[in-house]
N, C-alpha and C positions, 0 to 999 in steps of 0.2 A: 503494500500500500504506499510505503514510504517512496518507493522507486516511481510508482505510478504518479503519486502527487507530491512534488517536492515542497519544501517549507514555504515557499512563495506563494504557491497554490492554496495551501492551508491558511495562510496569513490573510489571502484575498478572500477566501471563502468565509472565514470568520468575520471580516469586515462586511461581507455580503449578509450574513446573517444578522449582524447588528443593524444594518442599513434598512432591511426589510422588517426588522422588528420595529422601527420607528413608524412605519406605516399603520400598524394596528395597535400601538400603543396608547393611543388616544381613544380607542374603542370604548374602554370601560368607564372612561370620565366624560363622556359626552352628556350624559344624564346630569352629572355634578355641576357641568358648566351651564346647562340650561336653568337650574335652580340658583347657582350661585350669582349669574349675572342677569337672570330674568329675561333671557333671549329666546328667539324662536328657533325651529328645527333649521329653517332656511340659514339662518345666521350662523349657527354652531357647524353647519356642514361646509361652511367656507373654509373651515380648518383643513379638510380634505381636498376642496377644490383648488384653493391658492397654491397648495402644495404640489398637486398633481399638474395644474396649469403650466406652473413654471417649469416643471420637470419636462412637459411635452415639448415647450419652446426650447429649452436648453439643449434638448437632445439633438437639435440641428447645429449647435456650435460645439458640443463637447467632442463628438467625433472628429470635427475639423481641428479643434485643439489638440486631440490626441495624436493625429498624424503630424502635426507641426512641432509640438513640444515633447513628444513622447507620452506613452499611456501612464507611466508611473507619475510624472508631473500632475497630470489631470486627476488622477486617482487620489494623491494626496491632497490636492487643492479641494476635491470634493469632501473628503474625509474632514478637512479642516473647517470647511463651511458648516457641515453639519454639527460638529462640535460646539462652534459659536452659536449657531442659530437655535439649536435645541436647548442651550443654557438660556438664551433671551427668551424663548417661549415661556420657560419656567418663571420668568419674571414679568410676564405681559401684564398690564393693568387692566386691559378690556379686550374683547373680542376683535376688535380692529387691529390692535397691535399683534395680537396672537396670530391673527390670519396673515399679516405681513411677515411676522418671524417665521411661520410655516412656510411661506413662500420662498424665503431665503434657505430654509431647510431643503426645501424641493430642489433647489438650484444646486446644492451641494450632492443631493443624492442623485442627480441627473449625471453629473461630472463623475460620480463614482460609478454608478450601474452600467454607464454606456461604455466604461473600459474594464469593468471587472470581469465580465464575461469573456472579453477577448483575451485578457491576461490569463484567465483560467484554462480556457481551451488551448491557448497558444503554449503555455508551459506544462500541460499535462501530458505524461508520456503516453497515455492511452488516447490521446487525439481528441476530436470533437465530441464523440459519444460520451467517453469518460468525463470530459470536462463539463458538459451540460447537465450530466447526471449529478456531478457534485455541486453545481451551481443551483439546480432545481432542489437539491437537499437543503442547501444553506438557505434558500429562498422560504421553503416550506417551514423549516425549523424557527427561521426569523419571524415568519407570520404566525406561528403557533406561540412562540414564547412571548412576543410582543404584548399581546393582550393579557397574558398571565402576569407578566412583570407589571404592566400598567395598571391591572386589577389590584395586585398587591399593594403597589406604592400609591395608587389612587384612592384607596380605602383609607390611607393615612391623611393625604391631601393631594387635591388634584394636580398641584405643581410638581409632585415629586417625580411623576414618570418623565418628565422632561429632562430634569436633572440627572436621572438614572440613564436615559439614553445618551446624553452628552458624555458622561463619564465612562461609558462602556466604548462609546466610539473614539474617545480618546486613547483607550487601551488599544482599540483596532489600529489607530493611527500610528502608535508607537511601533506595534509589530510590522506595519507596512513600511514605516521608514527604515527599520533594520532588515527586513527580510525579502522585500520585493524589489527586484531590479527590472529595468527596462529590458524587453526582449533584444535579442542580438540584431533583429531586422526591423525595420519600419515600413508600414504601409506607404504607399505612394501619397503625398500630400493630395488632400482634396478640399472641396469647398462645400458649404451648406447646400447650395443648388444641387449638388450631386445626390442628395438624399431625394429630392423632387424628381430628378432624372430616373432613379431607381424605381421610383413609383410608377413611372410610365410602364414598366414591365408588368405585363398582365397578371402572371402570377404573384409576383411581389405585391401588387396592388390588392388583388383578390384576397391574399391571406391577411394583409393589414386590415382592410375593411372589415372582414369577418372578425378579426380580432378586437377591432373598435367596438363591435357591438358586444362581444363577450366581455370585453372590460368594463362597459357600462353596466352589465349584469353583476359582474363580480364585485364592484363597489356598491351597487345596490345591496348585496348581501353583507359586505364587510362595513360599510359606512352608515347605511340607514338602518339596518336591523337593531342596533343598540338603542334606538330612538323609539322603537315600538313598545307598547304597554307591557308586553310579555317579558322584554328584557329590562324595562324600567323597574320591574317589580324584584329584580334579582339583586341589585345593589352592585358596586364596583367589582368586588372580588369575584362573585359568582358570574358576572358578564365576562370578565377577563377568564375565567376557568372554562366557560362554555366555548369562547373563541379559541382557547387553547386546544380543546378537543377538535374543533374545526381546523385549526391549523395543522395538528398532527395528521388528520386524514389527507389535508393538501400534500403534506410532505411524503406521506406513504404512497399514496396513488401516483405522484409525480415522478417518483424515484422507482418504486417496484412494480406496481401495477401496470404502468406504461410499457416498462421494458419486458413484461411478460405478454401483454394483449398486442402491443404493435406488430411483432412478427406473425402472430395469428391472424390478424384483421387486416394489416396495413394501415398506414397513417391516416389516409383519408376517410376510410369506412369507421375506423375506430373513433375520429373526431366527430363524425356523423351521428354516430350511436351515442356518444356521450353528450353532445349538444341536445339531443332529444331527451334523454334523461334529465339533463338539466332543466329543460322546459317542464317536465312533469314536477320536479322538485319545487320550481317557483310558483306552479299553480297551487301546489299543497300549502306553500307558504303564504299564499294570497288567501286561503279559504280557512286554515285552521287557527286556533286561538290558544292563548295561554301557553303551558309548558310545551304543548305539541309543536308550537312554532320554533320554540328553542331547539327542539330536537331536530326538526326539519332543517334549520340552518347549519346545525353541526354536520348533519348527513351531506349537506351540499358541498362541503369541504372535499369530499371523495372525488366528485366530479369536476370541481374547480381545479384539483391538482392534475388531473388528466388534461383538461384544456390547457393549462398553463403550460405544461412540458411540451404539448403537441405544437401550439402556436409557437413556442419559443424555438423549437428545433426546425419547424417548417420555414420559419423566416430565413434561416440560414441556408436549408436545403433546396428551397425552390428558387433561390437567388443565384444569379451569375456573378454578383458582385462581391466585393471584400467583406469581411467580417463586420467591419465597423459601418460600413455604408448599408449592409443588409439590416443590421441591428438598429442603426440609426432611423432608417425608413420605417421600420416596423413599430418601433418604440414611440416615434413621434405620432403616428397615427393612432395607435391604441390608447396612448396616454391621453390623447385629446378627448376620446370616448370616456375615459375613466374620469377626466375632470368634469365633465357635464353632468355625470351621474349623481354625485353627492348633493349639489344644490337643487337640481330639478327633482330628485327624489324627496328632499326636505321641503320644497315649495308644494309638491303634491301632497305630502304628508300633512303639512300645515292646513292647506285648503279642503283636501278630501279625507284626510284622517286615515286611520286604519293601515291596511297593507296594501293599498292600491298600487304603490310603486312596484311591488312584485307582479301584478297583472301587466304592467308596462314591460317589465323585463322579460317576462314570458313572450310577450307579442314581438318584442325586438330580437329575441333568441330565434324565434321561428323564422323571421326575416333572413337572419344570419344563417341559420340552416339550409334555408332555400337558396342562398347565396352560394353556400358551399356545394349543394347538389349541382347546381348550374356551373360551377367553376371545376367540378370533379376532374374531368379529363385534361384541361388545361393544367392543374396542379399535378397530376400524375405524370404527364409529359414532362414538366418541369423538374420533378424529382428524378426522373430517369436521366435526364441531361446533367443536373447539377449537384443532385444529392447522392447519399450512399445508396445501399441496395434496399432502402426502406420503401421504394415504390413497388416492391413486390406485393401483391395482393391490394394494391391501392384502391 
């Protein structure tokens, strides 16, 4: 295992874990913020939207900077920004300042995540497949442990999760400074416009747009669910524990289940069936109440993990472009969908109440599934031309 993943890869994977921990760490304290500041669901959801929107735009620049200054410098810059803005978030006097600081946090996370996958894949002796597996494992564990840490620290005070994340990211920054080196080769320098040129490729664009729809649904589950009455009755610690279970399923399915099912079904068929299952889960979330809703959301993590892994790998495998361009194009589009989800779901929740956002998510995901069906042949051809042997049984 040490030969397969050298120390630089483990250090980057640890930082990835902490980075994705920061996404869900605010989940358990959303209810506390509603009561502490007397704000609406729409207002509190800006904590996610400002964070993700800045990430989406920054994805256009981070890949360019990585090819110009080197992946390690961009990685370190991103980690440093997260340390600073996570700490500032814990000091925010109101929701406006907190949303702005979360935006700065998102900028740092964009610089980090856009280069982390490239470094992990490039330095892994096992190549792309092993690197993506480790990245998804770190992502899943981060998503799982973030709410748990947020719930524990948030039960003391809502400011503590931000300080906790800042401290952990500082540790990750120190590891990165000592262990991670720039790869011996650099990608050809590129411009932000290269990302948009990549999106002209039909398979790249199709995968990114379907990923956009899925990302909207993903953040409906992650960002809106803690504001429903079922979760509000639990308290910070128990909300964190529920999303810990959800995150564990994300990690297990993205690492183990995908590697088991993909050779049997092929990537496209597996994604089709998984999206249909997720539609059923969303419909259940829209109609059940109380503890049943909590269990439905936890179970959704299993299907979210499969989708996360498949969209990430397809972004690389259907694209004829470099890793940084392929990742940048996909991440820019999908994070745009993710940024819209929290505030739109918060607005719908304020106006219509209840679990209406889940109905919206189910409808959008059906549209995404239809788009995947329509793009099936094109994606299979792109896999055969650019990807590994994953197109078999596609």
